C-alpha positions in Angstrom: -12.1 150.1 -201.7 -12.0 150.4 -197.9 -14.2 153.5 -198.0 -16.8 151.8 -200.1 -16.9 148.8 -197.6 -17.4 151.3 -194.8 -20.3 152.9 -196.7 -22.0 149.6 -197.2 -21.6 148.7 -193.5 -23.0 152.1 -192.5 -26.1 151.7 -194.6 -26.6 148.3 -193.0 -26.3 149.6 -189.5 -28.7 152.4 -190.2 -31.2 150.0 -191.8 -31.0 147.7 -188.7 -31.7 150.7 -186.4 -34.7 151.8 -188.4 -37.0 149.2 -186.7 -36.2 150.4 -183.2 -36.5 154.1 -184.2 -39.7 153.7 -186.2 -42.0 154.8 -183.4 -40.1 158.1 -182.8 -39.5 159.0 -186.4 -41.3 161.7 -188.3 -43.5 160.2 -191.0 -42.4 160.8 -194.6 -45.4 162.5 -196.1 -44.1 163.6 -199.5 -45.3 161.8 -202.5 -41.8 162.0 -204.0 -39.0 164.2 -205.2 -37.0 165.2 -208.2 -33.3 166.0 -207.9 -30.6 167.5 -210.2 -27.1 166.6 -209.0 -23.6 167.7 -209.7 -21.3 164.8 -208.9 -17.6 164.0 -208.6 -15.9 160.7 -209.0 -12.8 161.3 -206.7 -10.8 158.2 -207.6 -8.9 157.4 -210.9 -8.1 154.2 -212.6 -5.0 152.9 -214.5 -4.6 149.9 -216.8 -2.4 148.8 -219.6 -3.7 147.7 -223.0 -1.7 145.0 -224.8 -2.3 144.1 -228.4 -0.4 142.0 -231.1 -1.4 143.0 -234.6 0.2 141.4 -237.6 2.9 143.5 -239.3 5.2 142.1 -241.9 3.5 138.7 -241.4 4.6 138.6 -237.8 3.0 139.6 -234.5 3.9 143.0 -233.3 3.6 144.0 -229.6 1.9 147.3 -228.7 1.5 148.6 -225.2 -0.7 151.5 -224.3 -0.9 152.8 -220.7 -4.4 154.2 -219.9 -5.2 156.7 -217.1 -8.9 157.5 -216.5 -8.8 160.5 -214.2 -11.3 161.7 -211.7 -13.9 164.2 -212.8 -17.4 165.7 -212.6 -20.6 164.2 -213.9 -24.3 165.2 -214.1 -26.9 163.1 -212.3 -30.7 163.2 -212.4 -33.0 161.2 -210.1 -36.7 160.8 -209.1 -38.0 159.2 -205.9 -41.5 158.0 -205.2 -43.0 156.9 -201.9 -44.7 153.5 -202.0 -45.7 152.8 -198.4 -44.9 154.7 -195.2 -41.2 155.5 -195.4 -40.5 153.0 -198.2 -40.0 154.2 -201.7 -38.1 153.8 -205.0 -35.3 155.9 -206.4 -34.5 155.9 -210.1 -31.6 157.9 -211.5 -29.3 158.4 -214.5 -25.7 159.7 -214.5 -23.1 160.1 -217.2 -19.3 160.3 -216.9 -16.8 160.9 -219.7 -13.0 161.4 -219.8 -10.4 161.7 -222.5 -6.7 161.0 -222.5 -3.7 161.1 -224.9 -1.3 158.3 -223.9 2.0 157.4 -225.5 2.2 153.9 -226.9 5.3 151.7 -227.0 5.7 149.1 -229.8 7.9 146.3 -230.9 7.7 146.2 -234.7 8.9 143.1 -236.6 11.7 143.4 -239.1 10.5 143.3 -242.7 13.2 140.8 -243.8 14.5 139.0 -240.7 12.2 137.2 -238.3 12.6 137.6 -234.6 14.4 140.9 -234.9 11.8 143.5 -233.7 12.6 147.2 -233.5 11.3 149.6 -230.8 9.1 152.6 -231.6 7.0 155.1 -229.7 4.2 157.4 -230.8 1.2 159.3 -229.4 -1.9 157.2 -229.4 -4.0 160.2 -230.1 -7.1 161.2 -228.1 -8.9 158.2 -226.6 -12.2 158.7 -224.9 -13.9 156.8 -222.1 -17.6 157.1 -221.1 -20.0 155.5 -218.6 -23.8 155.7 -218.5 -25.4 154.5 -215.3 -29.0 153.7 -214.7 -29.8 153.4 -210.9 -32.8 151.5 -209.7 -32.9 151.5 -205.9 -35.2 150.9 -203.0 -35.0 153.7 -200.4 -36.0 154.1 -196.8 -36.5 157.7 -195.8 -35.5 158.8 -192.3 -36.8 162.3 -191.5 -34.7 163.6 -188.7 -36.6 166.9 -188.4 -38.9 169.1 -190.4 -36.0 170.3 -192.4 -33.5 167.4 -192.5 -34.1 163.9 -193.9 -31.7 161.0 -194.9 -32.5 158.3 -197.4 -30.8 154.9 -197.3 -30.5 153.6 -200.9 -29.8 150.0 -201.9 -30.2 148.2 -205.2 -28.7 147.5 -208.6 -27.0 149.9 -211.0 -26.8 149.1 -214.7 -23.7 150.4 -216.5 -22.9 150.9 -220.2 -19.2 151.5 -220.7 -17.5 152.7 -223.9 -13.7 152.8 -224.3 -11.5 153.7 -227.3 -8.4 151.5 -227.8 -5.5 151.2 -230.3 -6.4 148.7 -233.0 -3.2 148.7 -235.0 -0.5 151.1 -236.4 1.0 152.0 -239.7 4.8 152.1 -239.9 7.4 153.9 -241.8 10.6 151.9 -242.4 14.0 153.6 -242.2 16.8 153.1 -244.7 18.2 149.6 -245.3 19.1 147.5 -243.5 15.9 148.7 -241.7 17.3 148.9 -238.2 15.0 151.8 -237.4 11.3 152.2 -237.8 8.7 154.9 -236.9 5.0 154.9 -236.5 3.3 157.0 -239.1 -0.4 156.5 -238.1 -2.4 155.1 -235.2 -5.8 153.4 -235.9 -8.3 153.4 -233.1 -11.3 151.3 -232.3 -14.2 151.7 -229.8 -15.5 148.9 -227.7 -18.5 148.8 -225.4 -19.6 146.6 -222.5 -22.3 146.4 -219.9 -22.2 145.5 -216.2 -24.5 145.3 -213.2 -23.4 146.3 -209.7 -25.0 146.3 -206.3 -25.0 149.9 -205.0 -25.5 151.3 -201.5 -25.7 155.0 -200.6 -26.9 157.7 -198.3 -28.8 160.8 -199.6 -29.3 163.7 -197.2 -31.5 166.7 -197.8 -32.0 170.0 -196.1 -35.2 171.8 -196.9 -34.8 175.5 -197.6 -38.6 175.7 -198.2 -41.3 173.1 -198.0 -40.8 172.4 -201.7 -37.1 173.0 -202.4 -34.0 171.8 -200.7 -30.3 171.1 -201.1 -28.5 167.9 -200.4 -25.5 165.6 -200.6 -25.2 162.1 -201.9 -22.6 159.4 -201.4 -22.9 156.0 -203.0 -20.6 153.1 -203.8 -20.6 150.0 -206.0 -17.9 147.8 -204.4 -18.8 144.8 -206.5 -18.3 146.5 -209.8 -15.0 146.1 -211.7 -15.9 149.0 -214.0 -13.6 152.0 -214.0 -14.2 155.0 -211.8 -17.8 154.3 -210.6 -16.8 152.6 -207.4 -17.4 155.8 -205.3 -19.6 158.7 -206.2 -20.1 162.0 -204.4 -22.7 164.6 -205.4 -24.4 167.8 -204.3 -28.0 168.2 -205.4 -30.9 170.5 -205.8 -34.2 168.8 -204.7 -37.8 169.6 -205.5 -40.4 167.8 -203.3 -44.0 167.3 -204.3 -46.4 166.6 -201.5 -49.4 164.4 -201.2 -52.0 165.4 -198.7 -55.1 163.2 -198.0 -58.2 165.2 -197.3 -59.4 165.2 -193.7 -63.2 164.5 -193.6 -63.5 166.2 -190.2 -62.1 169.4 -191.5 -64.5 169.6 -194.5 -68.1 170.7 -194.5 -70.9 170.6 -197.0 -73.0 173.6 -198.0 -76.0 172.1 -196.3 -74.1 172.2 -192.9 -74.0 176.0 -193.0 -76.9 177.5 -191.0 -79.2 179.8 -193.0 
């Protein structure tokens, strides 16, 4: 969380300094860019799922510890210049991770109320996925003919899917039923959406006038949505240029002496 706050502050400081540096900056002349990114979410998240399904006409207690680890994700983006160094950045990224936690359960007694028995079992493979659609304003800061940095700010729209344990099937031991085991685990998928403010820096080094490589760091400190708080990415960038014709450099056929 501290790192994401520092990133937002850095973007703000750079944005304030843009006005003073405007006269000395190189003009952004590209019409836009396309980028293909390979990203990493470096942080992980842990939470505990608690449920109370009815078993033997009494509420059971099931606890499942979840761990969504760090991992890689693909990211695709397009940028378009609107006016001078101001533009828009639209991107899409997808992150997924699977886990196989061990659940703990308190199973009610089939004959005596208030006498639960303990049992554990594998919850099976549970999946987690996040789709993110990024819609940002950008301010491009060309530092030289080869190096440019974009300041990105704007909303990111997330769609999150997570598999949980719905209920369990039990196998009773021999009378007087002091032991019980879990014979099957039933899973359920739930989905949710969220919107987060995102700030980021996107730096590019041009290998040629058209192609470059870059690095992206962005953060969504206001989003309480799993691992998308901080994103790091390396990218391949293709620029397309827009050149207005210079009337003084053109001539008509009639201007050529015969």
